[in-house]
C-alpha positions as CSV (number, residue, x, y, z in Angstrom):
1,X,231.1,-157.0,-151.4
2,X,233.4,-154.9,-153.5
3,X,236.4,-156.0,-155.7
4,X,238.7,-154.9,-152.9
5,X,236.8,-157.0,-150.4
6,X,237.2,-160.1,-152.5
7,X,240.9,-159.3,-153.1
8,X,241.5,-159.0,-149.4
9,X,240.0,-162.5,-149.0
10,X,242.3,-163.8,-151.7
11,X,245.3,-162.3,-149.8
12,X,244.1,-164.1,-146.6
13,X,243.9,-167.4,-148.6
14,X,247.5,-166.8,-149.9
15,X,248.7,-166.7,-146.3
16,X,247.9,-170.5,-146.1
17,X,250.5,-171.3,-148.7
18,X,253.6,-173.1,-147.6
19,X,255.6,-171.6,-150.4
20,X,258.4,-169.2,-149.4
21,X,259.2,-167.5,-152.7
22,X,255.7,-166.3,-153.4
23,X,252.4,-166.9,-151.6
24,X,249.6,-166.7,-154.1
25,X,245.9,-166.9,-153.3
26,X,242.8,-167.2,-155.5
27,X,239.1,-167.2,-155.0
28,X,236.2,-167.8,-157.4
29,X,233.1,-165.7,-156.8
30,X,229.8,-166.4,-158.5
31,X,226.5,-164.7,-157.9
32,X,227.9,-163.0,-154.7
33,X,229.1,-166.3,-153.2
34,X,232.7,-167.6,-152.9
35,X,232.5,-171.0,-154.6
36,X,236.1,-172.0,-154.3
37,X,239.5,-170.9,-152.9
38,X,243.0,-172.0,-153.8
39,X,246.6,-171.2,-152.9
40,X,249.8,-172.3,-154.4
41,X,251.3,-175.5,-153.0
42,X,251.9,-179.2,-153.5
43,X,249.1,-181.7,-154.3
44,X,247.1,-183.1,-151.4
45,X,249.0,-185.7,-149.4
46,X,252.4,-184.5,-150.6
47,X,255.1,-182.9,-148.5
48,X,254.3,-179.2,-148.0
49,X,257.7,-178.0,-149.3
50,X,257.4,-175.9,-152.4
51,X,261.0,-175.0,-153.1
52,X,264.1,-177.2,-153.4
53,X,267.4,-176.6,-151.5
54,X,268.3,-173.9,-154.0
55,X,265.1,-172.0,-153.5
56,X,263.7,-173.0,-156.9
57,X,260.0,-173.9,-157.0
58,X,259.5,-177.6,-157.5
59,X,257.8,-178.8,-160.7
60,X,254.9,-180.4,-158.8
61,X,253.7,-177.1,-157.2
62,X,250.2,-176.2,-158.3
63,X,249.2,-172.6,-158.9
64,X,246.4,-171.0,-156.8
65,X,244.2,-170.6,-159.9
66,X,244.4,-174.3,-160.8
67,X,243.8,-175.3,-157.2
68,X,240.6,-173.2,-157.1
69,X,239.4,-174.5,-160.4
70,X,240.1,-178.1,-159.4
71,X,238.1,-177.6,-156.2
72,X,235.1,-176.6,-158.3
73,X,235.5,-179.7,-160.4
74,X,236.0,-182.0,-157.3
75,X,232.8,-180.7,-155.6
76,X,230.7,-180.5,-158.8
77,X,230.3,-176.7,-158.6
78,X,230.3,-174.9,-162.0
79,X,232.6,-172.0,-162.3
80,X,231.0,-170.9,-165.6
81,X,230.1,-167.2,-165.3
82,X,232.3,-166.7,-162.2
83,X,234.9,-164.1,-161.4
84,X,238.4,-164.9,-160.2
85,X,240.3,-162.8,-157.7
86,X,244.0,-163.7,-157.6
87,X,246.9,-162.0,-155.8
88,X,249.2,-162.4,-158.8
89,X,248.6,-162.1,-162.5
90,X,247.8,-165.5,-164.0
91,X,250.5,-167.3,-166.1
92,X,249.7,-168.7,-169.5
93,X,248.9,-172.2,-168.2
94,X,246.5,-170.9,-165.7
95,X,244.9,-168.5,-168.3
96,X,244.1,-171.6,-170.4
97,X,242.4,-173.2,-167.4
98,X,240.5,-170.1,-166.6
99,X,239.1,-170.0,-170.2
100,X,238.1,-173.6,-170.1
101,X,236.5,-173.2,-166.7
102,X,234.2,-170.5,-168.1
103,X,235.4,-167.7,-165.8
104,X,234.3,-164.4,-167.2
105,X,236.6,-161.9,-165.3
106,X,239.9,-161.9,-163.5
107,X,241.1,-159.3,-161.1
108,X,244.6,-159.4,-159.8
109,X,246.9,-157.3,-157.6
110,X,250.6,-158.1,-158.5
111,X,252.1,-158.4,-161.9
112,X,253.9,-161.4,-163.3
113,X,257.1,-161.3,-165.2
114,X,255.4,-162.4,-168.4
115,X,252.0,-161.0,-169.5
116,X,251.2,-163.8,-171.9
117,X,248.4,-165.1,-169.6
118,X,246.6,-161.7,-169.5
119,X,247.0,-161.3,-173.3
120,X,245.4,-164.7,-173.9
121,X,242.5,-164.0,-171.5
122,X,241.8,-160.6,-173.0
123,X,242.0,-162.1,-176.6
124,X,239.2,-164.5,-175.5
125,X,237.0,-161.7,-174.2
126,X,237.7,-162.2,-170.5
127,X,237.8,-159.0,-168.5
128,X,241.1,-158.5,-166.8
129,X,241.9,-155.7,-164.4
130,X,244.7,-155.0,-161.9
131,X,243.3,-153.6,-158.7
C-alpha cells in the first residue's frame, strides 16, 4: 500500500471519533501490517462527550496518537520501527510518546497551530512529512 492508502485509512478511523471540534485518526503500520489504530476521544468506559458546554475540549480527551500507542502496549505488540499515519500534525506530548514508542516515521495531513511536536520529532531523527 502507498502512503496515501494508509492516510485514507487514518481518515476513516478519525470518523469514529465522538469529538465535534476535530476528528483525528491515527494508525501504526509495521512491516506492511496495520498493528494499531486510534482516534481522539475519552478513555474507555467514560461518557463519549469530548467537549464541554462551551465547545472546549475536555482535559480527559486522549489524542489519536496516544490511543494507538496505548493499544500496542495493551496487546503486547511492539511499535518499534513502525510508521505512524495521523490526520493531524502531532502535538508536543504525542511527539514524546512517538519517540518513546520507537516509531521511525510520521506522516500527517493537516497542520497543527504549534509545530513544536514536529520540531522535536525531527530533532530526534524521526522522518516527518505532510502528505
